[in-house]
C-alpha positions as CSV (number, residue, x, y, z in Angstrom):
1,M,103.7,-0.9,8.8
2,I,103.6,3.0,10.6
3,R,106.4,3.8,8.1
4,N,104.5,2.1,5.1
5,S,101.3,4.2,6.2
6,V,102.9,7.6,6.4
7,T,104.5,6.9,2.7
8,L,101.3,6.0,1.0
9,L,99.5,9.1,3.1
10,Q,102.0,11.6,1.5
11,Y,101.8,9.6,-1.5
12,A,97.9,10.5,-1.6
13,G,98.5,14.2,-0.8
14,Y,101.0,14.2,-3.2
15,L,98.5,13.2,-6.1
16,L,95.8,15.1,-4.9
17,V,98.0,18.4,-5.4
18,V,99.0,17.4,-8.7
19,G,95.2,16.8,-9.6
20,L,94.3,20.2,-8.0
21,A,97.0,21.7,-10.0
22,S,95.4,20.0,-13.2
23,A,92.2,21.6,-12.6
24,F,92.6,24.9,-11.1
25,Y,95.3,26.4,-13.6
26,N,95.1,27.1,-17.4
27,A,98.3,26.9,-18.7
28,A,97.1,28.1,-22.2
29,T,95.6,31.5,-20.8
30,G,98.2,31.6,-17.7
31,E,95.3,32.3,-15.6
32,A,94.9,31.0,-12.3
33,G,91.2,29.6,-11.8
34,F,89.0,26.8,-12.7
35,N,90.1,24.7,-16.0
36,K,87.3,22.6,-17.1
37,H,89.9,20.8,-19.7
38,G,91.6,19.7,-16.4
39,V,88.9,18.2,-14.4
40,S,89.7,14.8,-15.7
41,G,93.0,15.2,-14.3
42,L,91.5,16.0,-11.0
43,I,89.2,13.1,-11.2
44,A,92.1,10.6,-11.9
45,C,94.2,11.9,-9.3
46,G,91.9,12.7,-6.6
47,S,90.0,9.5,-7.3
48,A,93.8,7.7,-6.8
49,A,94.5,9.7,-3.8
50,V,91.8,8.5,-2.0
51,V,92.1,4.6,-2.6
52,V,95.4,5.2,-1.5
53,F,95.0,7.1,1.3
54,I,92.3,4.4,2.3
55,L,95.1,1.8,1.8
56,G,97.4,4.1,3.9
57,W,95.2,3.6,6.6
58,L,94.6,-0.2,6.5
59,T,98.5,0.1,6.2
60,G,98.2,1.7,9.2
61,K,95.8,-1.0,11.2
62,G,98.3,-3.5,9.9
63,K,97.1,-5.5,6.5
64,E,100.0,-6.2,5.1
65,W,98.0,-6.4,2.0
66,A,97.4,-3.0,1.6
67,A,100.7,-1.6,1.5
68,W,101.6,-4.3,-1.3
69,T,98.5,-3.1,-3.3
70,G,100.2,0.4,-2.5
71,L,102.7,-0.6,-4.4
72,V,101.1,-1.8,-7.1
73,L,99.1,1.6,-7.9
74,S,102.5,3.3,-7.6
75,F,103.8,1.6,-10.2
76,I,100.5,1.9,-12.1
77,L,100.6,5.3,-11.9
78,F,104.5,5.5,-12.5
79,A,104.3,3.7,-15.4
80,Y,101.0,5.4,-17.3
81,G,103.1,9.3,-15.9
82,A,106.1,8.1,-17.3
83,H,104.7,6.9,-21.0
84,T,102.4,10.0,-20.8
85,V,105.2,12.2,-20.5
86,F,107.7,10.9,-23.1
87,G,104.8,10.5,-25.1
88,L,104.2,14.6,-25.0
89,L,107.8,15.6,-25.5
90,R,109.0,13.3,-27.6
91,D,107.0,15.6,-30.4
92,V,105.9,18.7,-28.8
93,D,104.6,20.3,-32.4
94,L,102.5,16.8,-33.4
95,S,101.2,17.2,-29.6
96,T,100.5,21.0,-29.7
97,I,98.6,20.5,-33.8
98,D,97.0,17.6,-32.1
99,L,95.8,19.9,-29.2
100,V,95.1,22.4,-31.6
101,K,92.9,20.8,-33.4
102,K,91.0,19.1,-30.8
103,R,89.8,22.2,-28.8
104,A,88.9,23.4,-32.4
105,E,86.4,20.2,-32.6
106,A,85.4,21.6,-29.3
107,G,84.5,25.2,-30.9
108,E,87.6,27.2,-29.4
109,T,90.4,28.9,-31.1
110,L,94.0,28.2,-29.7
111,T,96.6,30.0,-30.4
112,D,100.2,28.0,-31.5
113,Q,102.1,29.4,-28.4
114,A,99.1,28.9,-26.2
115,A,98.7,24.9,-27.4
116,K,102.4,24.6,-26.4
117,N,102.2,26.3,-23.3
118,A,99.2,23.8,-22.4
119,V,101.0,20.6,-23.7
120,L,104.5,21.4,-21.5
121,Y,101.8,22.2,-18.5
122,K,100.4,18.9,-19.1
123,A,103.8,17.0,-19.4
124,G,104.3,18.6,-16.1
125,I,101.5,17.2,-14.3
126,F,102.2,13.7,-15.7
127,G,106.0,14.7,-14.9
128,A,105.5,15.3,-11.4
129,M,102.8,12.3,-10.9
130,F,105.7,10.0,-12.7
131,I,108.2,11.5,-10.1
132,F,106.2,11.2,-7.1
133,S,104.7,7.2,-8.2
134,L,108.3,6.5,-8.7
135,L,109.4,8.0,-5.4
136,T,106.9,6.3,-3.3
137,F,107.2,2.6,-5.4
138,L,111.3,2.7,-4.4
139,K,110.4,3.7,-0.8
140,L,107.6,1.3,-1.0
141,G,109.2,-1.5,-2.4
142,T,112.3,-1.4,-0.5
143,A,110.3,-1.7,3.1
144,V,107.5,-4.1,1.7
145,R,109.8,-6.5,0.8
146,R,110.9,-7.5,4.4
147,S,107.4,-8.1,5.6
148,K,106.5,-7.1,8.9
149,S,110.1,-5.7,10.2
150,A,109.5,-2.7,8.1
């Protein structure tokens, strides 16, 4: 159970780093600092990191259901991250146009290159979440199936 706990605690840290990268870098302007458009990523990844941290702590206390719940959560984030990254990268030009329109509705102007940078960075953020979730799912999935022997 300790190994599973460490896996979940590491995963929580990875999710927190991904959320912070989302909120503190603006790819459209190329500036490090607070990015109001990335706050939703910090909220989503940060809250998932808190839940995974609690599950990791409970797994360390011997609660087998917490490890299984962490496995399910890593699969959900893996699936969502994969869906989003492939959706963004499938047609970068269309995603760029959509972002320019969305920002124009909010009263902001964005060049095509800045919007493309923002779309590619967003895909990178979701790609990192996808990779970390996949690795956690595989590592935790092979350990949890052996029950308490892990």
